[in-house]
C-alpha positions, 0 to 999 in steps of 0.5 A: 498500500502506498502511503502518501505523506501530507504536503507540508511545503510552505505554498501549501501550508500558506494557501491552507491559512488562508481563510474562505472570504466571503464577497459580493458579486453579480449573476450575469446570466439573460433572466430578467432577475439579475441577482445580487450574490455573495462568493465564497472565494477558497483558499486555493483562488476558486469559487465556492458557495454561490449564495443570494444575498439577502441585504438586496431586498429583490434577491432578498437572499433567493437565487436558482439553483443553478446558479448557488451550485455556479463552482461546478461549472467555473471549476468544471475539467473542460471549461476552455483554457487554451486558444485552438485551431482547427485541425480536422475537417469542419465541424470535426472537434478537431483542434490543436492548441496554439499561442494568443500571438498567433491565434489574434495574428489568425484572426486579424488576417482573415477579418481583414482578407475578408475585408479586402476583398468584400469590403469591410461589411463582409465581416460579422461581429455575433454576440448576445447576452451569455452575458449581461454585463454592460462592457462584456455582452457590447464592448464588440459593437465598438469593433464593429463602429470602429471597423464598419463591420457589418451591424448586429441587429438583435432579435432574437429575445425581445423585439416581438415582446417589446414592440408589443408593449411599447406599441401600447405604453410608449416606454418600456416600464413599469409596477415597481415588482417588490409591489407584487408583495402588497398585491390582492391577486396575482397574474404570470402571464407566460412567465415559468417563474420557478425556472426563470423567476425566482425571487418573482414567486418570493415577493408572490408567495408573500403576498398569499402568506401575509394578504390572502393574496391569489394567484393566476398564471396563464401557459401553454402547458402544466409549468411548475409555477401553474402547479402553485396557481390558485387561479391555472389558466393553461391556453394552446400556444400564440392565444393569449390575445384571443383570452385578453378580449376576452377579459376585457369584453367582460369587464367592459361589459359587467362593468368593471373598467374604469372610464373615468381613468380610460378618460383621463389616461387612454386613447380610443377606449370608446373604439375598444369598446365598441370592438370586444362587443363580439370578443366575448368569452364564448369566442375565446374559449373555442380558440384558446381551450379554456373554459366559457366559465373560467374566463368568467370567472378571471375576468369577474376576478380581475374587475373586482381587484383593484391591486391587481399586479400583472407580471407579463413574460416573454415566452407567449410573444415567440409567437408571430402574432406575438406583438398583438398579444403582448399589447392586448395583454398588456391592455387589461390593467388600464382598463381595469384602471389597475395602475391607479393602486399599489400592489397593481399595474404591471412590469414587462421589463424595467430596461427603458428605465436606465437613461445610460450612455455608452458611447465609450463601451460601444464606441456609438461616436463612429456608429455609421447608420447607413451600413447596414445591420443584418438580423440576428435570427435569421444568422442561416439564411445570411450565411446561406446568402439569401437575397433579402437577408444579405440586406443588399449588402456582401456576402459574409465571409468572416464571423467573430461570435462572443457570447452566443452561441448560435449552431445551437440557439439560432431559428431554422437550423439546417441552414445554420448548421450549412452557412458555418460548414461553408469552405470560404466563412472564416469563423472564431468564437469567443467561449468558455466550453467548446460549444456547437459553435464553437466546434464549428470555428478554425479559431476557438479561443477561451473566456473569462467568468463572470467573478473573473473580471469586472462589468458592470449590470442592470436590470430587467426586472428590479431598479438596481444596478450594480457592479459586479468585480473580478474576485480569482483570476481566470485557469489556464489562459482565459481572456476577457471579451474586453481584452479580446476585442483591444487585442484584436483592434491594435490588430486591425488598426481601429482606432477609439480610445475606449480600447485604451482603457480598462474594464473599471475605467470604462464602468466609471466613465458610462456611470459618471455621463449617465449621471449616477455614482462613479465607480468607487461610489458603486462598490462599495453599496455593491448595488444602488437601487434607482425604481421610478417615482410610483407615479411614473412606475404607475405612468400617472404622469402620463404613457409614454407616448407625446399624447401621455396616453396609452393606446389601444389602436396601433398603426403598428407600419409606423411604430418608432422602435428601433428597427431597420425595417418592419417585418412580416404582414404589417399591414395586415396586423389588427389596430385593436387589440384580437386574436391575430389567425399568422400563428401554425394551426396545426393540420392535418399532415402536421397536427401538433403544436410545438412549444420549445420550452426553457429546461429547468436546469438550464440557461439557453445553451448554458449549465449543458456542460455541468454534469448536475443540470444535464443529471436534472434534465435527462434526456432531451424530450417531449412533452405529450398527452396521454391520449395523443401518445395512445392514439401513435402508440407509444409510451414514456420513454419511446423515441419519436421522430418530430417533424415538419418541413425545416427538419427532424429532431429524435426526443424521448416521449414523456406522457404529462397530461398537462397539456392540451390535446394537439399541444407537445413540449420539449423543455432544451435547450440542450446541444445537438450531441445529447440528441439520438440523431444528433440534431437539436430542437432548434431545427423546427424552428422558423426564422422568418422574421414577426411583425412588426419589428423582427424577432424569431417565432420559437414557440409557434412550429407544427409537427408531426410525431411518429414512433421510431 
């Protein structure tokens, strides 16, 4: 037997003598909660336990399980720690280690080569929300603008939702989410808060415990959040507008509409009331799948509960009628007059309230508005050279990618994969793990995680700005997004003062220019509350339109949402709230509606590498109603093919009576290697842009299901 003596070296003794330090941080992931964290820094310089900060009144000491075990991700043995160069065929995953200088030189050489041959707009820096930190997420735009590369039009997440909300309210703003604790009726509309916004449940449950508040949940399947509801409202995908119209019909019909409030704060309320006379609960029930009695009961509760709070999510907006649905739902608290009361009104996002001046971070002083914008969601058609997707410019010959994994998350995956396999396309990916996208790259660069660099955060779901300071050194040769962008800028001779600044200097400049406290004060405070006054948050000083009124009637073609173009059948969009029948309805050939919902233990394609998350989610599966399964001869555990004209995905069937018949759900996003046939769930989703200003209809797909 070999017996090893304990390590008694001076270095080991010094490490053992260092205590565990608890440091303040911020969750960087694409979740409205942007939780305030306390992170243990271990004696060996790695992070340990992660907890929610009790001192921050929204986080209130509660975080999701996947972030609580972040050390499992940060200290993962398969993290990328060195630059790599492809040595095998594209997509083979065959790489060899190279130095940082060689990697950066090669990237710069290929970007310059594309620029010389095809113009600067043949280069497309591509990014998204793998981190929500303003410096590390958005700094890539500084390089884009300084070089005149094709600009990035972000569409995957917010466009249908924000355009619909803005159409009515005129500003992306709303009530303080902590007011839910003062509410008597909380409606969580299309948000599985238990999985994606756990802090919402903290404040909602407080209202239930202290006030006897009722919790209503509207969704397309029985989520863990709906399981906690007093009023579960299970509807068909894409029919939220019908339900919203029927609720408002009852409010007007039964005298619960606040006419004095409408006269002061709304426009076109008489036209809305006349329009809704035919949008009865019976009409809506036939569309959305609820019983008429369920709609009547919920509408009466909204109408008789002044403190009614609507927490409106994103899921239902990811449909071809998503913008119209959002506008319809946002109209309910206006008709009811709920905005006048503490614990009433609505919140979709507070993102429009911060007023950041990001010239130095993004290089906005170098922006040329004549440079084309390419649609993030249409990366497949763009890489395949489809003329309309290229917006009149040259083919894309080079991609530089940070903070996102389009080969897993972008719609129309067959086109995405084919585009990435082009031999004439150069791809550099800056990543933390060997994702599906990194496997397609020519050069892969190792990236830091949030505790390994400094960054500044805002929240969509609560009114705080927060500093996430560097706590530990990164493993191996990992470098931050800012370091990489600045190093490339030097090689590309891109000029902007932001390239020479440190992340802390960029944060401090942005804070001061935006009228906020400087970085030293923010660091000392950990977070600073920037909540609006009650009157502003509840639009009692007027909504965001010039006339300061909520708009029930919308000219969608002239909607002032920043976008390079109007998309989809804008001219056909109903002016008033309605059910707009442009969704991919089931057909005889494709009899099921597929929703690609978020998984509880993943966040988009993050956490799909951590063993605990993978074990808890298991093999990619399809939730299917038992009666539908029986008709197909399918049992739990059977492998099924889910197909439509875009492609085919193999999934394991799970019988589940929490969906309506004809609806199937796959909670994902898992990498291609996790699927039996090597194709991920977004093979089945379309890249056609949602009206009026783009976005992907991830939850709006018709499919057929067959046992394999």
